[in-house]
TIRO-2110 file (N, C-alpha, C; in Angstrom, 1 decimal):
// TIRO-2110
125.9, 135.6, 73.8, N, 1, A
126.2, 135.9, 74.8, CA, 1, A
125.1, 135.8, 75.8, C, 1, A
124.0, 136.3, 75.7, N, 2, A
122.6, 135.8, 77.1, CA, 2, A
123.1, 134.5, 77.7, C, 2, A
123.5, 133.4, 77.1, N, 3, A
123.7, 132.3, 77.0, CA, 3, A
125.1, 131.9, 78.1, C, 3, A
125.8, 132.9, 77.7, N, 4, A
126.7, 133.3, 78.4, CA, 4, A
127.0, 133.1, 80.2, C, 4, A
125.7, 134.7, 79.6, N, 5, A
125.6, 135.1, 81.4, CA, 5, A
124.9, 134.6, 82.3, C, 5, A
123.5, 133.8, 81.7, N, 6, A
122.9, 132.5, 82.4, CA, 6, A
124.1, 131.8, 83.0, C, 6, A
125.0, 131.5, 82.4, N, 7, A
125.7, 130.1, 82.8, CA, 7, A
126.8, 130.9, 83.8, C, 7, A
127.4, 131.6, 83.5, N, 8, A
127.7, 132.6, 84.7, CA, 8, A
127.2, 132.4, 86.1, C, 8, A
125.8, 133.1, 85.8, N, 9, A
125.0, 133.6, 87.0, CA, 9, A
124.7, 131.8, 88.1, C, 9, A
124.4, 131.0, 86.8, N, 10, A
124.2, 129.5, 87.4, CA, 10, A
125.7, 128.9, 88.2, C, 10, A
126.5, 129.2, 87.4, N, 11, A
127.9, 129.0, 88.4, CA, 11, A
128.1, 130.0, 89.8, C, 11, A
127.5, 131.7, 89.6, N, 12, A
127.5, 132.2, 90.9, CA, 12, A
126.7, 131.7, 91.6, C, 12, A
125.6, 130.9, 91.5, N, 13, A
124.3, 130.9, 92.4, CA, 13, A
124.8, 129.0, 93.0, C, 13, A
125.4, 128.2, 92.2, N, 14, A
125.4, 127.3, 92.7, CA, 14, A
126.8, 126.9, 93.5, C, 14, A
128.2, 128.2, 93.7, N, 15, A
128.8, 128.2, 94.5, CA, 15, A
128.5, 128.6, 95.7, C, 15, A
128.0, 129.8, 95.8, N, 16, A
126.9, 130.2, 97.5, CA, 16, A
126.1, 128.9, 97.6, C, 16, A
125.4, 128.7, 96.9, N, 17, A
124.6, 127.1, 97.8, CA, 17, A
125.8, 126.4, 98.0, C, 17, A
126.3, 126.0, 97.9, N, 18, A
127.7, 125.0, 98.2, CA, 18, A
128.0, 125.7, 99.9, C, 18, A
128.7, 126.7, 99.7, N, 19, A
129.1, 127.6, 100.5, CA, 19, A
128.2, 127.5, 101.6, C, 19, A
126.8, 127.8, 101.3, N, 20, A
125.3, 128.0, 102.5, CA, 20, A
125.3, 126.8, 103.3, C, 20, A
125.7, 125.5, 102.7, N, 21, A
125.4, 124.4, 103.0, CA, 21, A
126.4, 123.5, 103.8, C, 21, A
127.3, 124.3, 103.6, N, 22, A
128.9, 123.8, 104.5, CA, 22, A
129.0, 124.5, 105.8, C, 22, A
128.2, 125.3, 105.9, N, 23, A
128.2, 125.7, 107.6, CA, 23, A
126.7, 124.8, 108.2, C, 23, A
126.0, 123.9, 107.4, N, 24, A
124.9, 124.0, 108.4, CA, 24, A
125.8, 122.1, 109.2, C, 24, A
126.3, 121.6, 108.1, N, 25, A
127.3, 120.5, 108.8, CA, 25, A
128.1, 121.3, 110.7, C, 25, A
128.6, 122.1, 110.1, N, 26, A
129.4, 122.4, 111.1, CA, 26, A
128.2, 122.5, 112.7, C, 26, A
126.9, 123.6, 112.1, N, 27, A
126.5, 123.9, 113.3, CA, 27, A
125.6, 122.6, 113.3, C, 27, A
125.3, 121.6, 113.0, N, 28, A
124.6, 120.4, 113.1, CA, 28, A
125.9, 119.7, 114.5, C, 28, A
127.2, 119.0, 114.0, N, 29, A
127.9, 118.0, 115.0, CA, 29, A
128.2, 118.5, 116.1, C, 29, A
127.9, 119.9, 116.4, N, 30, A
127.7, 120.7, 117.2, CA, 30, A
127.4, 120.3, 118.7, C, 30, A
126.2, 119.4, 118.3, N, 31, A
125.1, 119.0, 119.0, CA, 31, A
125.1, 117.8, 119.5, C, 31, A
126.0, 116.7, 119.0, N, 32, A
125.8, 115.8, 119.3, CA, 32, A
127.1, 115.5, 120.8, C, 32, A
126.6, 114.5, 121.5, N, 33, A
127.5, 114.4, 122.7, CA, 33, A
128.9, 114.0, 121.7, C, 33, A
129.8, 113.9, 122.8, N, 34, A
131.4, 113.4, 122.3, CA, 34, A
131.5, 112.5, 122.9, C, 34, A
132.7, 111.4, 121.9, N, 35, A
132.9, 110.6, 122.9, CA, 35, A
134.3, 110.9, 123.4, C, 35, A
134.6, 110.1, 124.3, N, 36, A
136.3, 110.1, 124.4, CA, 36, A
137.7, 110.4, 123.7, C, 36, A
136.9, 109.6, 122.3, N, 37, A
138.2, 110.2, 121.6, CA, 37, A
138.2, 111.8, 121.4, C, 37, A
137.1, 112.6, 120.8, N, 38, A
136.9, 113.4, 120.7, CA, 38, A
137.1, 114.4, 122.1, C, 38, A
137.4, 114.0, 123.2, N, 39, A
137.5, 115.3, 124.3, CA, 39, A
138.8, 114.6, 124.2, C, 39, A
139.8, 113.6, 124.3, N, 40, A
141.1, 113.8, 124.2, CA, 40, A
141.9, 114.2, 123.1, C, 40, A
141.4, 114.4, 121.6, N, 41, A
141.8, 115.1, 120.7, CA, 41, A
141.9, 117.3, 120.9, C, 41, A
140.4, 116.8, 121.4, N, 42, A
140.2, 118.8, 122.2, CA, 42, A
141.2, 119.2, 123.5, C, 42, A
141.8, 118.1, 124.1, N, 43, A
142.6, 118.3, 125.0, CA, 43, A
144.1, 118.6, 124.7, C, 43, A
144.3, 117.6, 123.8, N, 44, A
145.9, 117.7, 122.8, CA, 44, A
145.9, 119.2, 122.6, C, 44, A
144.7, 119.9, 122.0, N, 45, A
145.6, 120.9, 121.1, CA, 45, A
146.0, 120.8, 119.5, C, 45, A
146.0, 121.6, 118.8, N, 46, A
146.4, 121.5, 118.0, CA, 46, A
148.0, 121.4, 117.5, C, 46, A
148.0, 121.0, 116.3, N, 47, A
150.0, 120.4, 116.2, CA, 47, A
150.9, 121.6, 116.4, C, 47, A
150.6, 122.5, 115.9, N, 48, A
151.4, 124.1, 116.4, CA, 48, A
150.7, 124.7, 117.4, C, 48, A
150.3, 124.2, 118.4, N, 49, A
149.4, 125.1, 119.4, CA, 49, A
148.6, 125.9, 119.4, C, 49, A
147.6, 126.2, 120.0, N, 50, A
146.8, 127.3, 120.0, CA, 50, A
147.1, 128.8, 119.6, C, 50, A
147.8, 129.2, 119.6, N, 51, A
148.9, 130.7, 119.7, CA, 51, A
149.3, 130.4, 118.2, C, 51, A
149.5, 129.0, 117.6, N, 52, A
150.6, 129.4, 116.4, CA, 52, A
151.9, 128.6, 116.4, C, 52, A
152.5, 128.6, 115.2, N, 53, A
154.1, 128.5, 115.7, CA, 53, A
154.7, 129.6, 115.6, C, 53, A
155.5, 129.5, 117.0, N, 54, A
156.5, 130.6, 117.8, CA, 54, A
157.9, 130.0, 117.3, C, 54, A
158.3, 131.3, 116.8, N, 55, A
160.5, 131.2, 116.9, CA, 55, A
160.5, 132.4, 118.3, C, 55, A
162.1, 131.7, 118.0, N, 56, A
162.9, 132.5, 119.3, CA, 56, A
161.8, 133.1, 120.5, C, 56, A
161.7, 131.7, 120.7, N, 57, A
161.3, 131.6, 122.4, CA, 57, A
159.6, 132.4, 122.4, C, 57, A
159.3, 133.4, 121.8, N, 58, A
158.2, 133.9, 122.2, CA, 58, A
157.3, 134.1, 123.8, C, 58, A
156.1, 134.4, 123.7, N, 59, A
155.4, 133.7, 125.0, CA, 59, A
155.0, 132.1, 125.3, C, 59, A
155.3, 132.1, 126.6, N, 60, A
154.9, 130.9, 127.1, CA, 60, A
153.6, 130.7, 127.8, C, 60, A
152.9, 130.0, 127.9, N, 61, A
151.6, 130.1, 128.4, CA, 61, A
151.7, 129.5, 129.9, C, 61, A
151.2, 130.2, 130.6, N, 62, A
151.5, 129.5, 132.2, CA, 62, A
150.6, 128.2, 133.0, C, 62, A
150.0, 128.3, 131.6, N, 63, A
148.9, 127.0, 132.7, CA, 63, A
149.8, 125.9, 132.0, C, 63, A
150.3, 125.4, 130.6, N, 64, A
150.7, 124.9, 130.4, CA, 64, A
151.0, 123.3, 131.4, C, 64, A
151.2, 122.3, 130.5, N, 65, A
151.8, 121.2, 131.9, CA, 65, A
153.0, 120.9, 131.4, C, 65, A
153.5, 121.4, 130.6, N, 66, A
155.0, 121.1, 130.8, CA, 66, A
155.9, 119.9, 130.2, C, 66, A
154.9, 118.4, 130.4, N, 67, A
155.3, 117.6, 129.6, CA, 67, A
155.6, 117.5, 128.4, C, 67, A
155.0, 118.0, 127.6, N, 68, A
155.1, 117.7, 125.6, CA, 68, A
155.1, 116.7, 125.3, C, 68, A
154.0, 115.8, 126.3, N, 69, A
153.8, 114.4, 125.1, CA, 69, A
152.4, 114.7, 125.6, C, 69, A
151.8, 113.8, 124.4, N, 70, A
151.0, 113.8, 124.1, CA, 70, A
149.3, 112.5, 125.1, C, 70, A
150.8, 112.1, 126.2, N, 71, A
149.8, 110.7, 127.3, CA, 71, A
150.2, 111.7, 128.4, C, 71, A
149.9, 110.9, 129.4, N, 72, A
150.2, 110.7, 130.6, CA, 72, A
152.1, 110.5, 131.0, C, 72, A
152.7, 111.4, 131.3, N, 73, A
154.1, 111.3, 131.5, CA, 73, A
154.5, 110.3, 132.3, C, 73, A
153.5, 110.4, 133.8, N, 74, A
154.4, 109.2, 134.3, CA, 74, A
154.0, 107.8, 133.9, C, 74, A
152.9, 107.0, 133.5, N, 75, A
152.5, 105.8, 132.6, CA, 75, A
153.4, 106.0, 131.7, C, 75, A
153.9, 106.8, 130.8, N, 76, A
155.4, 107.1, 129.5, CA, 76, A
156.4, 105.9, 129.8, C, 76, A
157.4, 106.8, 131.5, N, 77, A
158.2, 106.8, 131.7, CA, 77, A
158.3, 105.3, 132.6, C, 77, A
157.1, 105.0, 133.3, N, 78, A
157.1, 103.8, 133.8, CA, 78, A
156.3, 102.4, 132.7, C, 78, A
156.7, 102.9, 131.5, N, 79, A
156.3, 101.6, 130.5, CA, 79, A
157.7, 101.8, 130.2, C, 79, A
158.4, 102.9, 129.9, N, 80, A
160.0, 102.6, 129.5, CA, 80, A
160.8, 101.9, 130.5, C, 80, A
160.8, 102.0, 131.6, N, 81, A
161.6, 101.5, 132.6, CA, 81, A
161.2, 100.5, 132.9, C, 81, A
160.1, 99.6, 132.5, N, 82, A
159.5, 98.4, 133.2, CA, 82, A
160.3, 97.2, 131.7, C, 82, A
160.5, 98.1, 130.6, N, 83, A
160.5, 97.2, 129.4, CA, 83, A
161.9, 97.5, 128.9, C, 83, A
162.8, 98.2, 129.5, N, 84, A
164.1, 98.6, 129.5, CA, 84, A
164.4, 97.3, 129.7, C, 84, A
164.4, 96.3, 129.7, N, 85, A
165.4, 95.1, 129.3, CA, 85, A
165.5, 94.0, 128.0, C, 85, A
164.3, 95.2, 127.4, N, 86, A
163.8, 94.6, 125.9, CA, 86, A
164.1, 95.4, 125.0, C, 86, A
164.6, 95.0, 123.7, N, 87, A
165.1, 96.4, 122.4, CA, 87, A
163.8, 96.8, 122.1, C, 87, A
163.7, 98.1, 122.4, N, 88, A
162.6, 98.9, 121.7, CA, 88, A
162.6, 99.4, 120.6, C, 88, A
161.7, 98.5, 119.8, N, 89, A
161.8, 98.7, 117.9, CA, 89, A
161.2, 100.6, 118.0, C, 89, A
160.1, 100.4, 118.4, N, 90, A
159.2, 101.8, 117.8, CA, 90, A
158.5, 102.3, 119.4, C, 90, A
158.7, 103.7, 119.2, N, 91, A
158.0, 104.7, 120.4, CA, 91, A
157.9, 106.3, 120.1, C, 91, A
156.5, 105.3, 120.4, N, 92, A
155.9, 107.3, 119.8, CA, 92, A
155.4, 108.1, 120.8, C, 92, A
155.8, 109.1, 121.6, N, 93, A
155.0, 109.5, 122.8, CA, 93, A
153.3, 110.1, 122.7, C, 93, A
153.6, 110.9, 121.1, N, 94, A
152.5, 111.5, 121.5, CA, 94, A
151.4, 110.6, 120.7, C, 94, A
151.5, 109.6, 120.4, N, 95, A
150.0, 108.7, 119.6, CA, 95, A
150.4, 107.4, 121.3, C, 95, A
151.5, 107.6, 122.1, N, 96, A
151.3, 106.7, 123.2, CA, 96, A
151.7, 104.8, 123.1, C, 96, A
152.0, 104.7, 121.6, N, 97, A
152.7, 103.5, 121.6, CA, 97, A
154.3, 103.3, 121.9, C, 97, A
154.3, 102.3, 122.6, N, 98, A
155.8, 101.5, 122.6, CA, 98, A
155.5, 99.9, 121.7, C, 98, A
156.6, 99.6, 120.9, N, 99, A
156.9, 98.3, 120.5, CA, 99, A
158.2, 97.7, 120.8, C, 99, A
158.4, 96.5, 121.8, N, 100, A
159.6, 96.1, 121.4, CA, 100, A
159.4, 95.2, 120.4, C, 100, A
160.7, 94.8, 120.4, N, 101, A
161.7, 93.7, 119.3, CA, 101, A
161.2, 91.9, 119.8, C, 101, A
161.6, 91.5, 119.1, N, 102, A
161.9, 90.2, 119.8, CA, 102, A
162.5, 89.9, 120.8, C, 102, A
162.4, 89.4, 122.0, N, 103, A
163.7, 89.4, 123.0, CA, 103, A
163.6, 87.8, 123.4, C, 103, A
164.8, 86.8, 123.5, N, 104, A
164.9, 85.9, 123.8, CA, 104, A
165.4, 86.0, 124.9, C, 104, A
165.2, 85.3, 126.4, N, 105, A
165.6, 85.6, 127.5, CA, 105, A
166.7, 84.7, 127.6, C, 105, A
168.1, 84.7, 127.7, N, 106, A
168.9, 83.6, 127.6, CA, 106, A
168.8, 82.0, 128.9, C, 106, A
168.2, 82.6, 129.7, N, 107, A
168.2, 81.6, 130.5, CA, 107, A
166.1, 80.2, 130.0, C, 107, A
166.3, 81.0, 128.7, N, 108, A
164.8, 80.2, 128.5, CA, 108, A
165.0, 79.8, 126.8, C, 108, A
166.1, 79.1, 126.8, N, 109, A
166.7, 79.2, 124.8, CA, 109, A
165.2, 78.5, 124.1, C, 109, A
164.9, 79.1, 122.9, N, 110, A
163.9, 78.7, 122.4, CA, 110, A
162.5, 79.3, 122.8, C, 110, A
162.7, 80.6, 123.2, N, 111, A
161.0, 80.7, 123.8, CA, 111, A
161.7, 82.7, 123.7, C, 111, A
160.9, 83.3, 122.9, N, 112, A
161.3, 84.8, 122.8, CA, 112, A
159.6, 85.8, 122.5, C, 112, A
159.4, 86.6, 123.0, N, 113, A
158.6, 87.5, 123.4, CA, 113, A
158.8, 89.1, 122.6, C, 113, A
157.8, 89.4, 122.9, N, 114, A
157.6, 90.9, 122.3, CA, 114, A
156.2, 91.4, 122.9, C, 114, A
156.0, 92.5, 123.1, N, 115, A
155.7, 93.5, 124.0, CA, 115, A
154.8, 94.7, 123.4, C, 115, A
153.6, 95.2, 123.3, N, 116, A
153.4, 95.8, 122.4, CA, 116, A
152.5, 97.0, 124.2, C, 116, A
153.0, 98.5, 124.4, N, 117, A
152.1, 98.9, 125.1, CA, 117, A
151.5, 100.0, 124.2, C, 117, A
149.8, 99.9, 125.1, N, 118, A
149.2, 101.5, 124.2, CA, 118, A
148.6, 102.1, 125.5, C, 118, A
149.4, 103.7, 125.2, N, 119, A
148.5, 104.1, 126.3, CA, 119, A
147.6, 105.0, 125.8, C, 119, A
146.4, 104.9, 126.9, N, 120, A
145.2, 105.5, 126.0, CA, 120, A
144.7, 106.7, 126.7, C, 120, A
145.3, 107.4, 127.9, N, 121, A
144.9, 108.5, 128.3, CA, 121, A
145.7, 109.5, 128.7, C, 121, A
145.8, 110.6, 129.1, N, 122, A
146.7, 111.5, 129.3, CA, 122, A
146.4, 111.5, 130.9, C, 122, A
145.3, 110.5, 131.6, N, 123, A
145.7, 110.8, 133.0, CA, 123, A
146.0, 109.5, 133.6, C, 123, A
146.2, 109.4, 134.8, N, 124, A
147.2, 107.9, 135.3, CA, 124, A
146.1, 107.3, 136.2, C, 124, A
145.5, 106.2, 135.3, N, 125, A
144.5, 105.5, 135.7, CA, 125, A
144.6, 104.1, 135.1, C, 125, A
143.9, 103.4, 135.9, N, 126, A
144.4, 101.5, 135.7, CA, 126, A
143.6, 101.4, 134.7, C, 126, A
143.1, 102.1, 133.5, N, 127, A
142.1, 101.5, 132.9, CA, 127, A
142.5, 102.8, 131.4, C, 127, A
144.0, 103.5, 131.6, N, 128, A
144.8, 104.2, 130.8, CA, 128, A
146.0, 103.5, 129.9, C, 128, A
145.9, 102.0, 130.1, N, 129, A
146.8, 101.3, 129.5, CA, 129, A
146.6, 99.5, 129.2, C, 129, A
147.0, 99.8, 127.9, N, 130, A
146.7, 98.4, 127.3, CA, 130, A
148.1, 97.7, 127.4, C, 130, A
148.2, 96.9, 127.5, N, 131, A
149.4, 95.7, 127.4, CA, 131, A
149.2, 94.3, 126.4, C, 131, A
149.9, 94.0, 125.6, N, 132, A
150.0, 93.0, 124.5, CA, 132, A
151.1, 92.0, 124.6, C, 132, A
151.2, 90.8, 125.0, N, 133, A
152.2, 90.5, 124.8, CA, 133, A
152.1, 89.3, 123.8, C, 133, A
153.1, 88.7, 123.3, N, 134, A
153.2, 88.1, 122.0, CA, 134, A
154.6, 87.1, 122.4, C, 134, A
153.5, 85.4, 122.5, N, 135, A
155.0, 84.4, 122.7, CA, 135, A
155.3, 83.4, 121.4, C, 135, A
156.3, 83.3, 121.0, N, 136, A
157.1, 82.6, 120.0, CA, 136, A
157.9, 81.5, 120.7, C, 136, A
157.5, 79.7, 120.2, N, 137, A
158.6, 79.2, 120.8, CA, 137, A
159.0, 78.3, 119.2, C, 137, A
160.5, 77.9, 119.1, N, 138, A
161.7, 77.2, 118.5, CA, 138, A
160.8, 76.1, 118.2, C, 138, A
160.7, 75.3, 116.7, N, 139, A
160.0, 74.1, 116.4, CA, 139, A
161.4, 73.4, 116.4, C, 139, A
161.2, 71.8, 116.0, N, 140, A
162.0, 71.4, 115.9, CA, 140, A
163.2, 71.7, 114.8, C, 140, A
162.1, 72.1, 113.7, N, 141, A
162.5, 72.4, 112.1, CA, 141, A
163.0, 74.1, 112.0, C, 141, A
163.7, 74.3, 113.7, N, 142, A
164.4, 76.0, 113.9, CA, 142, A
163.4, 76.9, 113.3, C, 142, A
162.1, 76.5, 113.2, N, 143, A
161.3, 77.9, 112.6, CA, 143, A
160.5, 78.4, 114.2, C, 143, A
159.9, 79.6, 114.6, N, 144, A
159.8, 80.1, 114.8, CA, 144, A
158.1, 80.2, 114.6, C, 144, A
157.5, 79.5, 116.1, N, 145, A
156.0, 79.2, 115.8, CA, 145, A
155.4, 80.5, 116.8, C, 145, A
154.2, 81.0, 116.7, N, 146, A
153.1, 81.0, 117.9, CA, 146, A
153.0, 80.5, 118.8, C, 146, A
152.8, 80.8, 119.9, N, 147, A
152.5, 80.6, 121.3, CA, 147, A
151.5, 80.8, 121.8, C, 147, A
150.9, 80.3, 122.9, N, 148, A
149.7, 81.0, 123.7, CA, 148, A
150.5, 81.4, 124.6, C, 148, A
149.8, 82.2, 125.1, N, 149, A
150.2, 83.7, 126.8, CA, 149, A
149.1, 83.3, 127.4, C, 149, A
149.4, 83.3, 128.7, N, 150, A
148.5, 83.3, 129.3, CA, 150, A
148.0, 84.9, 129.8, C, 150, A
146.6, 85.5, 129.9, N, 151, A
146.0, 86.6, 130.1, CA, 151, A
146.9, 87.3, 131.2, C, 151, A
147.3, 86.3, 132.3, N, 152, A
147.7, 87.1, 133.4, CA, 152, A
148.7, 88.2, 133.4, C, 152, A
149.4, 87.1, 132.5, N, 153, A
151.2, 87.6, 131.8, CA, 153, A
150.7, 89.2, 131.5, C, 153, A
149.8, 89.6, 130.7, N, 154, A
149.8, 91.2, 130.5, CA, 154, A
149.1, 91.8, 131.7, C, 154, A
148.5, 91.3, 131.9, N, 155, A
147.6, 92.2, 133.5, CA, 155, A
149.0, 92.2, 134.6, C, 155, A
150.0, 91.4, 134.5, N, 156, A
150.7, 91.8, 135.6, CA, 156, A
151.7, 92.6, 135.4, C, 156, A
151.9, 92.7, 133.8, N, 157, A
153.0, 94.0, 133.0, CA, 157, A
152.1, 95.2, 133.5, C, 157, A
150.9, 95.1, 133.0, N, 158, A
150.4, 96.2, 133.3, CA, 158, A
150.6, 97.0, 134.6, C, 158, A
150.1, 96.2, 135.8, N, 159, A
150.5, 96.2, 136.9, CA, 159, A
151.5, 96.5, 137.6, C, 159, A
152.5, 96.2, 136.8, N, 160, A
154.0, 96.6, 137.5, CA, 160, A
153.9, 97.9, 136.8, C, 160, A
153.8, 98.4, 135.3, N, 161, A
154.1, 99.7, 134.7, CA, 161, A
153.2, 101.1, 135.9, C, 161, A
151.8, 100.1, 136.4, N, 162, A
151.0, 100.7, 136.9, CA, 162, A
151.6, 101.4, 138.5, C, 162, A
152.0, 100.7, 138.8, N, 163, A
152.9, 100.5, 140.1, CA, 163, A
154.5, 101.3, 140.1, C, 163, A
155.1, 101.9, 139.2, N, 164, A
155.7, 102.3, 138.5, CA, 164, A
155.7, 103.5, 138.8, C, 164, A
154.3, 103.8, 138.0, N, 165, A
153.9, 105.5, 137.5, CA, 165, A
153.4, 105.9, 138.5, C, 165, A
152.6, 105.2, 140.0, N, 166, A
152.5, 106.0, 141.0, CA, 166, A
153.9, 106.1, 141.8, C, 166, A
154.8, 105.5, 141.9, N, 167, A
156.2, 105.7, 142.1, CA, 167, A
156.9, 107.0, 141.6, C, 167, A
156.5, 106.8, 140.5, N, 168, A
156.8, 108.1, 139.7, CA, 168, A
156.6, 109.4, 140.4, C, 168, A
155.2, 109.4, 140.2, N, 169, A
154.6, 110.7, 140.9, CA, 169, A
154.7, 110.8, 142.0, C, 169, A
154.6, 110.0, 142.7, N, 170, A
154.7, 110.3, 144.3, CA, 170, A
156.6, 110.8, 144.5, C, 170, A
157.2, 110.7, 143.7, N, 171, A
158.8, 110.8, 143.9, CA, 171, A
158.6, 112.5, 143.2, C, 171, A
158.3, 112.3, 142.5, N, 172, A
158.1, 114.0, 142.0, CA, 172, A
157.0, 115.0, 142.4, C, 172, A
155.9, 114.9, 143.0, N, 173, A
155.0, 115.5, 143.3, CA, 173, A
154.7, 115.4, 144.9, C, 173, A
155.1, 114.1, 145.3, N, 174, A
154.6, 113.8, 146.6, CA, 174, A
153.3, 113.6, 147.2, C, 174, A
152.6, 113.6, 146.3, N, 175, A
151.2, 112.6, 146.4, CA, 175, A
150.9, 111.8, 146.2, C, 175, A
END
Protein backbone atom coordinates (compact mmCIF):
# COMPACT_ATOMS: atom_id res chain seq x y z
CA UNK A 1 0.00 0.00 0.00
CA UNK A 2 2.84 2.35 0.89
CA UNK A 3 4.65 1.62 -2.40
CA UNK A 4 1.46 2.37 -4.34
CA UNK A 5 1.00 5.78 -2.67
CA UNK A 6 4.67 6.62 -3.29
CA UNK A 7 4.23 5.71 -6.98
CA UNK A 8 1.12 7.91 -7.26
CA UNK A 9 2.89 10.79 -5.52
CA UNK A 10 5.94 10.42 -7.80
CA UNK A 11 3.72 10.34 -10.91
CA UNK A 12 1.79 13.43 -9.82
CA UNK A 13 5.02 15.27 -8.98
CA UNK A 14 6.48 14.37 -12.40
CA UNK A 15 3.39 15.68 -14.20
CA UNK A 16 3.51 18.98 -12.31
CA UNK A 17 7.24 19.34 -13.02
CA UNK A 18 6.72 18.73 -16.74
CA UNK A 19 3.80 21.16 -16.84
CA UNK A 20 5.87 23.82 -15.08
CA UNK A 21 8.75 23.40 -17.54
CA UNK A 22 6.52 23.70 -20.59
CA UNK A 23 5.69 27.33 -19.82
CA UNK A 24 9.38 28.27 -19.58
CA UNK A 25 9.95 27.72 -23.30
CA UNK A 26 7.09 30.05 -24.21
CA UNK A 27 8.44 32.92 -22.16
CA UNK A 28 11.95 32.51 -23.59
CA UNK A 29 10.80 32.34 -27.21
CA UNK A 30 9.07 35.71 -26.95
CA UNK A 31 12.40 37.42 -26.29
CA UNK A 32 13.94 36.41 -29.62
CA UNK A 33 13.65 38.79 -32.57
CA UNK A 34 11.14 37.72 -35.21
CA UNK A 35 12.11 37.05 -38.77
CA UNK A 36 9.97 37.93 -41.79
CA UNK A 37 8.21 34.53 -41.77
CA UNK A 38 7.04 34.92 -38.15
CA UNK A 39 5.90 38.48 -38.82
CA UNK A 40 3.94 37.33 -41.88
CA UNK A 41 2.28 34.51 -39.93
CA UNK A 42 1.19 36.89 -37.18
CA UNK A 43 -0.24 39.29 -39.75
CA UNK A 44 -2.40 36.59 -41.28
CA UNK A 45 -4.13 35.61 -38.05
CA UNK A 46 -5.56 32.23 -37.21
CA UNK A 47 -7.23 29.76 -39.52
CA UNK A 48 -10.70 30.62 -38.22
CA UNK A 49 -9.88 34.25 -37.47
CA UNK A 50 -9.10 35.90 -34.16
CA UNK A 51 -12.73 35.66 -33.04
CA UNK A 52 -13.15 31.99 -33.98
CA UNK A 53 -15.76 30.53 -36.29
CA UNK A 54 -18.75 32.79 -36.98
CA UNK A 55 -22.00 31.38 -38.31
CA UNK A 56 -24.96 33.20 -39.85
CA UNK A 57 -23.22 36.52 -40.43
CA UNK A 58 -22.17 37.55 -36.93
CA UNK A 59 -20.18 40.75 -36.41
CA UNK A 60 -17.67 41.84 -39.01
CA UNK A 61 -14.46 43.58 -38.15
CA UNK A 62 -14.41 47.12 -39.44
CA UNK A 63 -10.67 47.14 -39.97
CA UNK A 64 -10.50 43.94 -42.03
CA UNK A 65 -8.62 44.01 -45.35
CA UNK A 66 -11.53 42.55 -47.26
CA UNK A 67 -9.48 40.63 -49.82
CA UNK A 68 -9.62 37.26 -48.06
CA UNK A 69 -6.25 36.38 -49.59
CA UNK A 70 -3.09 35.48 -47.74
CA UNK A 71 -1.02 37.55 -50.18
CA UNK A 72 -1.25 40.93 -51.90
CA UNK A 73 -4.43 40.92 -53.96
CA UNK A 74 -2.97 43.17 -56.68
CA UNK A 75 0.03 40.88 -57.20
CA UNK A 76 -2.27 37.85 -57.20
CA UNK A 77 -4.66 39.28 -59.80
CA UNK A 78 -1.81 40.64 -61.92
CA UNK A 79 -0.09 37.24 -61.92
CA UNK A 80 -3.27 35.53 -63.10
CA UNK A 81 -3.82 38.22 -65.76
CA UNK A 82 -0.25 37.98 -67.05
CA UNK A 83 -0.34 34.17 -67.23
CA UNK A 84 -3.86 33.98 -68.65
CA UNK A 85 -2.60 32.58 -71.98
CA UNK A 86 -1.17 29.51 -70.21
CA UNK A 87 -3.12 26.64 -68.63
CA UNK A 88 -3.06 26.95 -64.82
CA UNK A 89 -2.43 23.63 -63.10
CA UNK A 90 -2.48 24.87 -59.46
CA UNK A 91 -3.32 28.17 -57.82
CA UNK A 92 -3.22 28.71 -54.04
CA UNK A 93 -4.21 32.26 -53.01
CA UNK A 94 -3.42 31.65 -49.34
CA UNK A 95 0.07 30.28 -49.99
CA UNK A 96 0.63 32.66 -52.89
CA UNK A 97 1.63 30.08 -55.50
CA UNK A 98 0.59 29.69 -59.12
CA UNK A 99 1.85 26.76 -61.19
CA UNK A 100 1.13 26.54 -64.90
CA UNK A 101 1.04 23.43 -66.99
CA UNK A 102 3.34 23.05 -69.99
CA UNK A 103 2.48 25.47 -72.78
CA UNK A 104 3.63 25.09 -76.37
CA UNK A 105 3.35 28.20 -78.50
CA UNK A 106 1.83 27.30 -81.89
CA UNK A 107 4.36 29.59 -83.59
CA UNK A 108 7.32 27.79 -81.97
CA UNK A 109 6.76 24.06 -82.43
CA UNK A 110 9.08 21.76 -80.52
CA UNK A 111 9.50 24.09 -77.56
CA UNK A 112 7.36 24.38 -74.42
CA UNK A 113 7.38 26.43 -71.22
CA UNK A 114 6.17 26.09 -67.65
CA UNK A 115 6.05 28.95 -65.12
CA UNK A 116 5.88 28.98 -61.32
CA UNK A 117 4.96 32.23 -59.56
CA UNK A 118 5.40 32.67 -55.82
CA UNK A 119 4.09 35.77 -54.07
CA UNK A 120 6.22 36.29 -50.99
CA UNK A 121 4.57 39.27 -49.30
CA UNK A 122 1.18 40.77 -48.55
CA UNK A 123 2.43 44.20 -49.67
CA UNK A 124 2.88 45.42 -53.22
CA UNK A 125 6.67 45.37 -53.42
CA UNK A 126 9.13 44.51 -56.14
CA UNK A 127 10.82 41.88 -53.95
CA UNK A 128 7.47 40.33 -53.00
CA UNK A 129 7.38 38.19 -56.13
CA UNK A 130 9.47 35.34 -57.55
CA UNK A 131 9.01 33.83 -61.00
CA UNK A 132 10.65 30.60 -62.18
CA UNK A 133 10.53 29.68 -65.88
CA UNK A 134 11.21 26.17 -67.17
CA UNK A 135 11.81 25.30 -70.82
CA UNK A 136 11.94 22.04 -72.72
CA UNK A 137 12.78 21.23 -76.32
CA UNK A 138 11.72 18.26 -78.40
CA UNK A 139 14.73 16.21 -79.51
CA UNK A 140 15.11 13.95 -82.55
CA UNK A 141 13.69 10.97 -80.57
CA UNK A 142 10.46 12.89 -79.88
CA UNK A 143 11.17 13.20 -76.17
CA UNK A 144 11.23 16.43 -74.19
CA UNK A 145 14.61 17.54 -72.84
CA UNK A 146 15.20 20.34 -70.36
CA UNK A 147 16.75 23.40 -71.90
CA UNK A 148 18.33 26.50 -70.42
CA UNK A 149 16.27 29.66 -69.88
CA UNK A 150 17.80 33.13 -69.88
CA UNK A 151 17.62 34.73 -66.43
CA UNK A 152 16.22 37.85 -68.09
CA UNK A 153 13.05 35.91 -68.96
CA UNK A 154 12.09 35.56 -65.28
CA UNK A 155 12.95 39.20 -64.64
CA UNK A 156 10.84 40.33 -67.61
CA UNK A 157 7.87 38.33 -66.37
CA UNK A 158 8.26 39.73 -62.84
CA UNK A 159 8.33 43.26 -64.27
CA UNK A 160 5.23 42.59 -66.37
CA UNK A 161 3.36 41.30 -63.31
CA UNK A 162 4.48 44.26 -61.19
CA UNK A 163 3.43 46.73 -63.90
CA UNK A 164 0.00 45.10 -64.13
CA UNK A 165 -0.33 45.10 -60.30
CA UNK A 166 0.41 48.83 -60.21
CA UNK A 167 -2.22 49.43 -62.90
CA UNK A 168 -4.79 47.46 -60.90
CA UNK A 169 -3.96 49.38 -57.71
CA UNK A 170 -4.26 52.76 -59.47
CA UNK A 171 -7.55 51.71 -61.03
CA UNK A 172 -8.98 50.63 -57.67
CA UNK A 173 -7.55 53.20 -55.27
CA UNK A 174 -6.67 56.10 -57.53
CA UNK A 175 -3.14 56.18 -56.05
